[in-house]
PAMARLO-329707 format. One record per residue (C-alpha): residue in three letters; chain; residue number from 1; x, y, z. Coordinates in steps of 0.001 Angstrom, whole numbers, m for minus. Example, Ala and Ser with C-alpha at 12.3 -4.5 7.8 and 13.67 -1.06 7.14 Angstrom:
! PAMARLO-329707
SITE  res  chain    n       xx       yy       zz
SITE  ALA      A    1    12300    m4500     7800
SITE  SER      A    2    13670    m1060     7140
***
This chain:
! PAMARLO-329707
SITE  res  chain    n       xx       yy       zz
SITE  UNK      A    1    56200    16416   m69010
SITE  UNK      A    2    59672    17940   m69201
SITE  UNK      A    3    61236    20118   m71882
SITE  UNK      A    4    64741    20336   m73357
SITE  UNK      A    5    65671    23328   m75503
SITE  UNK      A    6    68778    24936   m76889
SITE  UNK      A    7    72185    23527   m77695
SITE  UNK      A    8    71077    22271   m81101
SITE  UNK      A    9    69805    19042   m79589
SITE  UNK      A   10    68109    16678   m82035
SITE  UNK      A   11    65367    14156   m81362
SITE  UNK      A   12    67733    11211   m81603
SITE  UNK      A   13    69988    12858   m79017
SITE  UNK      A   14    67089    13150   m76596
SITE  UNK      A   15    65946     9630   m77349
SITE  UNK      A   16    69365     8129   m76690
SITE  UNK      A   17    70185    10398   m73759
SITE  UNK      A   18    67056     9604   m71781
SITE  UNK      A   19    67068     5919   m72655
SITE  UNK      A   20    70731     5372   m71843
SITE  UNK      A   21    70371     7326   m68598
SITE  UNK      A   22    67501     5054   m67606
SITE  UNK      A   23    69523     1975   m68484
SITE  UNK      A   24    72642     3102   m66620
SITE  UNK      A   25    70559     3911   m63571
SITE  UNK      A   26    69274      349   m63480
SITE  UNK      A   27    66275      747   m65736
SITE  UNK      A   28    62824     1486   m64432
SITE  UNK      A   29    63591     m636   m61389
SITE  UNK      A   30    67009    m1102   m59820
SITE  UNK      A   31    67074    m4875   m59466
SITE  UNK      A   32    69415    m7107   m61446
SITE  UNK      A   33    69506   m10624   m59990
SITE  UNK      A   34    72287   m13019   m60971
SITE  UNK      A   35    72186   m16724   m61728
SITE  UNK      A   36    71008   m18649   m58710
SITE  UNK      A   37    69266   m15654   m57145
SITE  UNK      A   38    65479   m15372   m56966
SITE  UNK      A   39    64076   m13854   m60122
SITE  UNK      A   40    66757   m15182   m62475
SITE  UNK      A   41    64930   m16003   m65691
SITE  UNK      A   42    61620   m15684   m63884
SITE  UNK      A   43    58355   m14537   m65385
SITE  UNK      A   44    59413   m14750   m69027
SITE  UNK      A   45    56750   m16768   m70859
SITE  UNK      A   46    57410   m18385   m74256
SITE  UNK      A   47    57370   m15907   m77152
SITE  UNK      A   48    54062   m17337   m78364
SITE  UNK      A   49    52465   m16010   m75173
SITE  UNK      A   50    53876   m12492   m75422
SITE  UNK      A   51    51506    m9574   m75780
SITE  UNK      A   52    51419    m7119   m78670
SITE  UNK      A   53    52237    m3581   m77523
SITE  UNK      A   54    51033     m528   m79502
SITE  UNK      A   55    53892     1954   m79240
SITE  UNK      A   56    53420     5599   m78265
SITE  UNK      A   57    52108     7839   m81074
SITE  UNK      A   58    50325     4883   m82715
SITE  UNK      A   59    52620     4154   m85666
SITE  UNK      A   60    54308      895   m84640
SITE  UNK      A   61    53943    m2183   m82469
SITE  UNK      A   62    56225    m4673   m80762
SITE  UNK      A   63    55861    m7815   m78663
SITE  UNK      A   64    56921    m8190   m75035
SITE  UNK      A   65    56312   m10698   m72245
SITE  UNK      A   66    54193    m8059   m70471
SITE  UNK      A   67    53151    m4417   m70671
SITE  UNK      A   68    56005    m1886   m70329
SITE  UNK      A   69    56155      882   m67759
SITE  UNK      A   70    56809     4410   m69042
SITE  UNK      A   71    58885     7326   m67818
SITE  UNK      A   72    57519    10884   m68127
SITE  UNK      A   73    57486    12137   m71711
SITE  UNK      A   74    60130    14683   m72725
SITE  UNK      A   75    59875    17403   m75377
SITE  UNK      A   76    62418    19516   m77216
SITE  UNK      A   77    63350    21412   m80370
SITE  UNK      A   78    65225    20051   m83401
SITE  UNK      A   79    68137    21884   m85026
SITE  UNK      A   80    65767    23136   m87733
SITE  UNK      A   81    63196    24394   m85227
SITE  UNK      A   82    60810    21432   m85380
SITE  UNK      A   83    59475    20215   m82054
SITE  UNK      A   84    59691    16610   m80924
SITE  UNK      A   85    58338    14372   m78189
SITE  UNK      A   86    60176    11369   m76764
SITE  UNK      A   87    58660     8497   m74799
SITE  UNK      A   88    60790     5938   m72933
SITE  UNK      A   89    59530     2675   m71489
SITE  UNK      A   90    60541     m815   m70521
SITE  UNK      A   91    60329    m3726   m68142
SITE  UNK      A   92    62707    m6008   m66254
SITE  UNK      A   93    62598    m9792   m66102
SITE  UNK      A   94    65177   m11067   m63653
SITE  UNK      A   95    68533    m9936   m65044
SITE  UNK      A   96    67125    m8902   m68432
SITE  UNK      A   97    66028    m5329   m69175
SITE  UNK      A   98    63850    m4739   m72248
SITE  UNK      A   99    63767    m1029   m73075
SITE  UNK      A  100    62102     1008   m75808
SITE  UNK      A  101    62173     4609   m76972
SITE  UNK      A  102    60096     6430   m79591
SITE  UNK      A  103    60681    10020   m80679
SITE  UNK      A  104    58101    11854   m82805
SITE  UNK      A  105    59369    14793   m84897
SITE  UNK      A  106    56841    17423   m85937
SITE  UNK      A  107    56732    17719   m89723
SITE  UNK      A  108    58735    14544   m90255
SITE  UNK      A  109    62397    13522   m90376
SITE  UNK      A  110    64387    16160   m92265
SITE  UNK      A  111    67528    15217   m94185
SITE  UNK      A  112    68902    11835   m95212
SITE  UNK      A  113    67553     9135   m92879
SITE  UNK      A  114    70733     7102   m93231
SITE  UNK      A  115    72645     9992   m91659
SITE  UNK      A  116    70327     9721   m88650
SITE  UNK      A  117    71166     6044   m88329
SITE  UNK      A  118    74910     6758   m88502
SITE  UNK      A  119    74498     9285   m85686
SITE  UNK      A  120    72510     6803   m83600
SITE  UNK      A  121    75168     4127   m84064
SITE  UNK      A  122    77933     6534   m83047
SITE  UNK      A  123    75986     7627   m79967
SITE  UNK      A  124    75328     4063   m78853
SITE  UNK      A  125    79006     3158   m79181
SITE  UNK      A  126    80297     6003   m77011
SITE  UNK      A  127    82095     4201   m74199
SITE  UNK      A  128    81198      805   m75669
SITE  UNK      A  129    82836    m2078   m77503
SITE  UNK      A  130    80983    m3148   m80665
SITE  UNK      A  131    80573    m6905   m81144
SITE  UNK      A  132    78265    m7045   m84155
SITE  UNK      A  133    76443    m4778   m86616
SITE  UNK      A  134    74152    m5166   m89641
SITE  UNK      A  135    71649    m3075   m91581
SITE  UNK      A  136    67953    m4024   m91739
SITE  UNK      A  137    64716    m2910   m93387
SITE  UNK      A  138    61601    m3008   m91229
SITE  UNK      A  139    58405    m2725   m93270
SITE  UNK      A  140    60125     m416   m95763
SITE  UNK      A  141    61985     1728   m93231
SITE  UNK      A  142    65776     1558   m92766
SITE  UNK      A  143    67510      559   m89579
SITE  UNK      A  144    70314    m1442   m88017
SITE  UNK      A  145    70925    m4183   m85492
SITE  UNK      A  146    73878    m3772   m83149
SITE  UNK      A  147    75404    m5720   m80284
SITE  UNK      A  148    77943    m4159   m77947
SITE  UNK      A  149    79352    m4250   m74434
SITE  UNK      A  150    78799    m1138   m72331
SITE  UNK      A  151    82125     m449   m70599
SITE  UNK      A  152    80462     1582   m67816
SITE  UNK      A  153    78408    m1260   m66361
SITE  UNK      A  154    79658    m4270   m68323
SITE  UNK      A  155    76223    m5087   m69725
SITE  UNK      A  156    75825    m6804   m73060
SITE  UNK      A  157    73367    m4804   m75183
SITE  UNK      A  158    71464    m5938   m78261
SITE  UNK      A  159    69592    m3113   m79987
SITE  UNK      A  160    67577    m2320   m83095
SITE  UNK      A  161    67203     1266   m84370
SITE  UNK      A  162    64764     2228   m87151
SITE  UNK      A  163    63971     5572   m88785
SITE  UNK      A  164    60415     6194   m89975
SITE  UNK      A  165    59044     9215   m91791
SITE  UNK      A  166    58054    10942   m88571
SITE  UNK      A  167    59497     8767   m85818
SITE  UNK      A  168    62730     7296   m84507
SITE  UNK      A  169    62483     3874   m82871
SITE  UNK      A  170    65019     2226   m80577
SITE  UNK      A  171    64655    m1159   m78860
SITE  UNK      A  172    67313    m2394   m76437
SITE  UNK      A  173    67828    m5614   m74480
SITE  UNK      A  174    70428    m5382   m71695
SITE  UNK      A  175    71897    m8222   m69630
SITE  UNK      A  176    74994    m9065   m67581
SITE  UNK      A  177    77545   m11073   m69604
SITE  UNK      A  178    77157   m14235   m67506
SITE  UNK      A  179    73396   m14232   m68210
SITE  UNK      A  180    73745   m13675   m71954
SITE  UNK      A  181    73434   m17375   m72940
SITE  UNK      A  182    70161   m17659   m71040
SITE  UNK      A  183    68660   m14470   m72454
SITE  UNK      A  184    70047   m14267   m76009
SITE  UNK      A  185    67037   m15837   m77753
SITE  UNK      A  186    64611   m13669   m75776
SITE  UNK      A  187    66598   m10521   m76606
SITE  UNK      A  188    66654   m11310   m80320
SITE  UNK      A  189    62927   m12106   m80365
SITE  UNK      A  190    62215    m8795   m78684
SITE  UNK      A  191    64181    m6480   m80985
SITE  UNK      A  192    62972    m8328   m84092
SITE  UNK      A  193    59319    m7932   m83078
SITE  UNK      A  194    59125    m4254   m84122
SITE  UNK      A  195    56573    m3556   m86880
SITE  UNK      A  196    56180     m112   m88486
SITE  UNK      A  197    52817     1028   m89848
SITE  UNK      A  198    52613     1928   m93542
SITE  UNK      A  199    51801     5527   m92611
SITE  UNK      A  200    55301     5887   m91105
SITE  UNK      A  201    57148     3741   m93643
SITE  UNK      A  202    59693     4948   m96184
SITE  UNK      A  203    58342     2426   m98683
SITE  UNK      A  204    56088     3307  m101626
SITE  UNK      A  205    52672     3500  m100014
SITE  UNK      A  206    51283     6742  m101450
SITE  UNK      A  207    48948     7970  m104168
SITE  UNK      A  208    51659     9101  m106605
SITE  UNK      A  209    50439    12728  m106681
SITE  UNK      A  210    52911    15627  m106979
SITE  UNK      A  211    53008    18048  m104043
SITE  UNK      A  212    55310    21038  m104276
SITE  UNK      A  213    55943    21055  m100526
SITE  UNK      A  214    55663    17325  m100049
SITE  UNK      A  215    59255    16174  m100503
SITE  UNK      A  216    59871    12877   m98744
SITE  UNK      A  217    62493    10161   m98778
SITE  UNK      A  218    61456     6817  m100208
SITE  UNK      A  219    63520     3718   m99470
SITE  UNK      A  220    61650      635  m100735
SITE  UNK      A  221    62930    m2382   m98839
SITE  UNK      A  222    62795    m4665  m101863
SITE  UNK      A  223    64880    m2467  m104184
SITE  UNK      A  224    67768    m1073  m102114
SITE  UNK      A  225    67750     2562  m103140
SITE  UNK      A  226    66852     5903  m101587
SITE  UNK      A  227    65508     9017  m103314
SITE  UNK      A  228    63519    12129  m102421
SITE  UNK      A  229    60144    12244  m104163
SITE  UNK      A  230    57928    15360  m104404
SITE  UNK      A  231    55023    13461  m102927
SITE  UNK      A  232    54201     9901  m101894
SITE  UNK      A  233    55141     7538  m104772
SITE  UNK      A  234    53015     4721  m106084
SITE  UNK      A  235    54686     1449  m107146
SITE  UNK      A  236    53755     m627  m110200
SITE  UNK      A  237    55154    m3795  m111721
SITE  UNK      A  238    56269    m3637  m115329
SITE  UNK      A  239    58441    m5099  m118103
SITE  UNK      A  240    62087    m4448  m118943
SITE  UNK      A  241    63793    m4464  m122359
SITE  UNK      A  242    66791    m6217  m120777
SITE  UNK      A  243    66869    m9986  m121209
SITE  UNK      A  244    67167   m11879  m117933
SITE  UNK      A  245    65343    m9350  m115782
SITE  UNK      A  246    63504   m11100  m112948
SITE  UNK      A  247    62200    m8137  m110951
SITE  UNK      A  248    60958    m4836  m112385
SITE  UNK      A  249    59206    m2203  m110307
SITE  UNK      A  250    58631     1453  m111077
SITE  UNK      A  251    58081     4066  m108358
SITE  UNK      A  252    56367     7193  m109662
SITE  UNK      A  253    54971    10606  m108763
SITE  UNK      A  254    53018    12537  m111446
SITE  UNK      A  255    52098    16212  m111390
SITE  UNK      A  256    50514    18912  m113529
SITE  UNK      A  257    51099    18618  m117245
SITE  UNK      A  258    52222    15021  m116851
SITE  UNK      A  259    55441    15983  m115049
SITE  UNK      A  260    56739    12587  m113968
SITE  UNK      A  261    59364    11661  m111375
SITE  UNK      A  262    60191     7972  m111350
SITE  UNK      A  263    62698     5257  m110533
SITE  UNK      A  264    62580     1942  m112393
SITE  UNK      A  265    64473     m747  m110469
SITE  UNK      A  266    65330    m3985  m112246
SITE  UNK      A  267    66834    m7057  m110606
SITE  UNK      A  268    68741    m9956  m112179
SITE  UNK      A  269    69172   m13327  m110472
SITE  UNK      A  270    72299   m14240  m112437
SITE  UNK      A  271    73948   m10832  m112122
SITE  UNK      A  272    73447    m7764  m114298
SITE  UNK      A  273    73977    m8499  m118015
SITE  UNK      A  274    76918    m6632  m119547
SITE  UNK      A  275    74666    m4903  m122080
SITE  UNK      A  276    71973    m3873  m119596
SITE  UNK      A  277    72870     m166  m119298
SITE  UNK      A  278    73336      306  m123053
SITE  UNK      A  279    70023    m1452  m123741
SITE  UNK      A  280    68176      824  m121346
SITE  UNK      A  281    69862     3895  m122828
SITE  UNK      A  282    68717     2975  m126345
SITE  UNK      A  283    65104     2207  m125438
SITE  UNK      A  284    63682     4640  m122874
SITE  UNK      A  285    60402     5236  m124736
SITE  UNK      A  286    59731     4684  m128408
SITE  UNK      A  287    58754     8291  m129210
SITE  UNK      A  288    61853     9903  m127611
SITE  UNK      A  289    65176    10612  m129332
SITE  UNK      A  290    68494    10852  m127488
SITE  UNK      A  291    69799    14420  m127548
SITE  UNK      A  292    72820    14213  m125252
SITE  UNK      A  293    74599    11630  m123149
SITE  UNK      A  294    77693    11418  m120989
SITE  UNK      A  295    79313     9088  m118479
SITE  UNK      A  296    78732     9777  m114794
SITE  UNK      A  297    79372     8206  m111397
SITE  UNK      A  298    77480     8010  m108114
SITE  UNK      A  299    78923     6426  m104954
SITE  UNK      A  300    81619     4754  m107030
SITE  UNK      A  301    79135     3213  m109495
SITE  UNK      A  302    79521     4145  m113150
SITE  UNK      A  303    76473     5163  m115138
SITE  UNK      A  304    75039     7385  m117820
SITE  UNK      A  305    73467    10842  m117683
SITE  UNK      A  306    71040    11256  m120597
SITE  UNK      A  307    68720    13860  m122097
SITE  UNK      A  308    65913    12774  m124449
SITE  UNK      A  309    63449    14897  m126355
SITE  UNK      A  310    60182    14532  m128207
SITE  UNK      A  311    57679    17015  m129537
SITE  UNK      A  312    56856    19266  m126616
SITE  UNK      A  313    58648    17261  m123894
SITE  UNK      A  314    62059    16556  m122367
SITE  UNK      A  315    63192    13522  m120389
SITE  UNK      A  316    66227    13575  m118077
SITE  UNK      A  317    67554    10171  m117031
SITE  UNK      A  318    70328     8702  m114911
SITE  UNK      A  319    71104     4994  m115352
SITE  UNK      A  320    73270     3105  m112881
SITE  UNK      A  321    74134     m556  m112653
SITE  UNK      A  322    75181    m2528  m109592
SITE  UNK      A  323    76157    m6186  m109567
SITE  UNK      A  324    72593    m7533  m109684
SITE  UNK      A  325    70406    m4511  m110501
SITE  UNK      A  326    69920    m1474  m112717
SITE  UNK      A  327    68276     1809  m111737
SITE  UNK      A  328    66724     4296  m114162
SITE  UNK      A  329    66073     7611  m112424
SITE  UNK      A  330    64017     9876  m114695
SITE  UNK      A  331    62166    13167  m114794
SITE  UNK      A  332    59811    13805  m117718
SITE  UNK      A  333    58707    17432  m118196
SITE  UNK      A  334    56950    19669  m120734
SITE  UNK      A  335    59351    22000  m122565
SITE  UNK      A  336    57408    24849  m120959
SITE  UNK      A  337    58162    23609  m117421
SITE  UNK      A  338    58350    26346  m114796
SITE  UNK      A  339    61580    27246  m112951
SITE  UNK      A  340    60069    25605  m109875
SITE  UNK      A  341    59646    22341  m111761
SITE  UNK      A  342    63197    22497  m113121
SITE  UNK      A  343    64489    22948  m109597
SITE  UNK      A  344    62389    19963  m108510
SITE  UNK      A  345    64019    17938  m111309
SITE  UNK      A  346    67475    18761  m109955
SITE  UNK      A  347    66505    17971  m106355
SITE  UNK      A  348    65101    14590  m107366
SITE  UNK      A  349    68015    13473  m109562
SITE  UNK      A  350    70675    14692  m107126
SITE  UNK      A  351    69121    12841  m104191
SITE  UNK      A  352    69277     9306  m105642
SITE  UNK      A  353    71428     6838  m103711
SITE  UNK      A  354    72008     3100  m103978
SITE  UNK      A  355    71962     1235  m100655
***
């Protein structure tokens, strides 16, 4: 095992650095046959005969034609002092290299996971020409698919990067341009085979209990938003007062005294009704009265910032509407809430983003 410290190096930097070095050096084996040479297209069974591979650290799986070979594990320190471990592996099949990298960060991924993905994309494109890009959700965790041409060796690369709660995943398929038609379907099948366990997912898979030190990003794949919850949220289906709503799901964490942090996401097949935001503003809960309201914006979307009150409680709500959805982001607290809980309210409301 080797160690890398200093220089503010992050886990994704180690993951990409070691993986790309292995790829540029010819992978785990330096043999890249061309069409007509022995080994071209050899030993790649149909996808139905591929084997399922448990990835290092036990939080994800993928499918490959055969078992990968692994390089020695590396370790290092994150910018915030957290330690990480990175495992690189792969296998070659004629002119096709299938590579994988997993980095485990002690204590979990800190900061906005989408920022991590932006950094990974930028790192992959250093010295490369991008040919295609798109965002994905893999079992509730965000990621992207990218295709580019590496100018250093001319290889065509198809990759998928995914950020879990505690792990970064990167799958890459590399091939010479003249072999791309023969290997394209295999490369796509490989990168799309990644599955992330619920324990490492950003989706709502928790018990909904408040934990003062348990802040975590939640990015449910079905609802296209991101927010930091003080605990692992639980998801429930429910109704909406807006006519035409076809999908309503509430994500919630509840703490002492009934302190509630929640996001209610509502989808509309025919587009968001014009009156949707005003309807939600008027009917949060029957026993609350609106005390204050003002217009607000987030990421270019207009919305409302609202304060409701009832006997002994306060409710703070942001409502935003996109083309086909509305989002109600609310914190419900006793009037006697502690300064710590008020700070938690601000952290939660400020973190909300639409994807």
